C-alpha angles and dihedrals in degrees: 000000000000091000091054091050090050092051092048091050090051092050090049092047092051090048092052092049092049092050089050091051091046091052091047092053093042091058098044121132107244092193093071112064093186090055092049093051092047090050092048091050090049092049092048090049092050092048090052102037102036103028104026096235113133109198095194091051092048091050091057097049121095132205115318093011089060092049092046090051091051093045091054095053111111118228095016110125120174092268089050091049089053091049089051089051089050090053092050092045090052091048091053100041122091095009126117097213134114091238093056090075089051091054091048091048091051091047090051092051091049093050090049091048089053091047090055095042097045120075092205125083112234120201090192092053092048090050091053091049090052091046093053092045088053089059088063101059114185094006107132091200091067 
């Protein structure tokens, strides 16, 4: 019983942190590039240090290795994975940087992982997948 309570608390804690990061990114000031970069660095550090998700590592994993990595993350339920994908999607959208495409690609892979892991169809998730794919016009991989 204690183990179950601990796991549920961890899932809840990760969800709260992801919502906080999402809100922080959502309210960023796009007119100040230094501020944006500082915020991105802070978000990446929090994802790694506090939640155990390494964006750069995830970006370099292919196929089954990516899914295995996601499956082994502690405290990441399907809703938390979708929140993480939302954070990455927000980080990659509206920016004119090389890395923005990497964030969008990782978000897309997370949404597709959630789609395969979740037994419920989500209109919102499907809309986000289409939106990200539209950011890659003419790319046959998306």
